C-alpha positions, 0 to 999 in steps of 0.5 A: 499500500502507499498512501491508501491506493493499490500499487500494480506490480509487473514483473519483466522476465528477459532472457538473462533471467533477470526480473525488473519490478515496475510500479504502475499507479492508478492516475492522478488528477488534481483540482483546486476548488474556491468555494464563495458566495456570488449573486445569480438569478436562476428564477429571475430574481437576484439572490445570493448563491454558492459558486465553486470557482465562480460557476453555478452549478459547479464544475462537472468532474469526468473521471474513469474508474479507479482514477485517484481524484485529489480536490482541495476545497478552499472555504470563503464562506463564513460558515463551515463547509463540506462536500459529499459525493453522493454514490461514490462509495470510497471503498475502506475510506469513509474519511473522504465521505463528507458527512457530519458523521464522518469529518469535521466541517472545513472551517471558514477560511481554510482548506482541506484536500479531499482524496478519493477513488471511485473504486471499481465503480462506473456511472452518473453521480454528482456532489453537493454540500452537506452543511447547514442548508447550503444545498439550497444555494448551490455548490453541486455538480455532476460527477462522471465515472467513465469505463476503462478502455479495455471494459466493453460497454453495452452501447456504441460510443456516443458523439458526446457526453452531456450532464443535465442537473435538474432541481427544485429551487427557492428564491429565499436565501439558504440562510432563511431557509434554515431559519424555518426549519430551526423554527419548526416550520417546513420549507413549503412549496418551491418556487421553481425548477431549475435545468443545469442552474437555469429556468427556461422562458419558452419565449424564443430568447433561451440559448441552447444548452446543448447543441446536437448533429443530425443522426448522432447519438448522445449520452445524457446523465440526468441527475435530481439535485434537488431539496424535496421534489420528484421531478419528471424529465422528458425531451420533446419528440425524442425517446430516451433509451436508459442504459445506466442507473447509479453505476449499474448498466441496466437492460435498455428500454425506451422511455418518453418520460422518466420519474427521478427522485431526490438523489437519483441519477439516470443515464440515457441514449438520446438519438438526434433522429428528428426534423433538424430545429430546437427541442425543449427539454422539460422537467416538472414536479411530480406529486404537487398539487399544482405543478412547477415546470421548466425547459431546457433547449436543444439545438440541432446543428444547422437546424431551422425553426423554434421549439414548439411551445406545446410541451409534452405532458408529465405522467399523473399519479404515483402508481404510474412511477411505481410501474415505470420502477418496476420496468428497471432490470439490471443488465446481467450480461453486461461488464460494469467496472470490471470485465466479469458480467454484472450478474455473475454476482447472485445475490439472490441465493445469499441468506439473510443474517439480519433484518432492520425495519426503518419507519419513518415518522414525523411529530413535534418535540418541544413544540417543534417540527422533528422528522425520525427514523424508528423513533429517533430523530438523528442529532450531529454531535460536535464530534464526528462519529467516526472520530469518537470511535477512531480515538476510543471515545465513543461512550462520551459521544454516542450510543449504538442500536438506539432503535429496534431492528423491528420497531413496534408502534409504541416505540414509534410514537414519540421522538427521541432526539439523539445520535442515530447509530447502527452497529453492523457486523462486517460481511453480514448479508442484510435486509433493510425495509424502508416503511412509509406510513406518510402521504408523501414520497420518500427518498432514501440513500446509502453512502459506501454502498450500492444495494438490490432494490428488490421490491417497492410495494403498497402496504405494510411489509411483512416477512411473507413479502419476501416472495414478491422479491426480485432475486434475479436481476434487481437493479444495483443502485444507492437510491431507492424511493418509497411511495406513500403507504408504502414499503421498499426493501433492499439487500446488501452485504456490509463488506465496506468498513467505515461509518456510513450514512443513511439518509432522507435525500429530502433536505428538510427531512434530513436536516431535521433528523431523518438519518442515521448511520451504519457503523461497520467495523473491521474486527481485526483492525486490519488495513485490508478492511479499512485505512488508517485516518489520514494525516490531512484530516481535520479534528474537532470536538472531544479529539481536537488536538488529540495526537494522530493514531494509527489503530489499523495494521497489517495489509 
């Protein structure tokens, strides 16, 4: 090991029987990001936003499997700041995950250098800030992980590769939105929808976001980077061939529109096979009484004629969205980041060792709104959970397993505010059930892993419902939606040591406690399982100023 990155050792044997050792390392890509406040008018009203290197949204990261990504982040805000890399698994390295449970935030006027690898990963992801309500002001961007050249992909090379970030947006500042939540009220209805930081006018004055050559195909990565709204995405007169979802190749079906819930990313192929002129991309809210809609312009190279003002209609109701979810299937024969087929991993034949049911609820504590999982509303202690574990001060910071694996109605009637941490045994195969008794759609994300989303169904979960699981070709992904009065089940092996966030991707719910952490410890404290804390890591809370330690040994 060197710097937490494996070295490839190659032996070259020549006629003289001498052996030369050549070491080759995965390539490094360095970035310097300056995070600042700025002014922009995404919905036509000037407001404060958060810029990265002067950009809103932030710069897209274009990488390849196993690349070393080095990002030196300078925090020029007046508040602590952190970024998370949504969907990047950080194998053995939760030190780079960018959540309050794993890292100290970057203080104002200081910097921190992230170093991570999309190890054995491909696909479409994004990054965003996890501190305060900074996500409501920007500092989000696309994160693309391409396949290595020697690994075949199940579609022809596209002419180009575009990232489309869609999100709901508020004209109130992130500080005002935070005050709303701190005072015990919700964020309310968004003010509009953005596509790549802009809201279309549809009056002929819009500039094209992308240009297409007639007859060519394009890879389009669509991510919902918003705060709370599920969004439907569609393109006038064009089908979208779904090819990838959150790091997995999927069976390639054509769709007129796609429901993309908060935190999710879909990769599609679009063919420029229509009359050469302008066309609108359309993003609109789902499940709101009065939908919000915006557009972004596509222009055919050499095309003549404006886009039609008649926009394609969005679907209605959540049953449509549930049926679309059921149409998504893992491509068993395609190679992902490695040359072996995705389907060579037979997850459906592994015995479940533990079932954890997480029930989302809301209520009031001391007169203020809180959201909870199985009766506990998470709060972040001053000392990050991972640092408390690492330095041996857990007993002063949090307790493990404060919630039941199978909570009864009495346990979820009242809400307690405390750190919510599950103790997960390394390499166990676990079933997690998200149960939604509420009237709104939930979207759940797990850091550090991908999981198999084997079922989403109406009603209440019971063990008998396992007979309805897709145990063959459920998509391996990191985010799953749960519709009103429904449940979702996921399966995964917890083989990645670290402290990993399970969170609602609805920002107001996450901020007000609807999240928890899964602690997966190395039983042997071995470097085979987890890296030691990097020398550059920030220390805060009870461990501020403590000498660095290296408890993990071996390789």
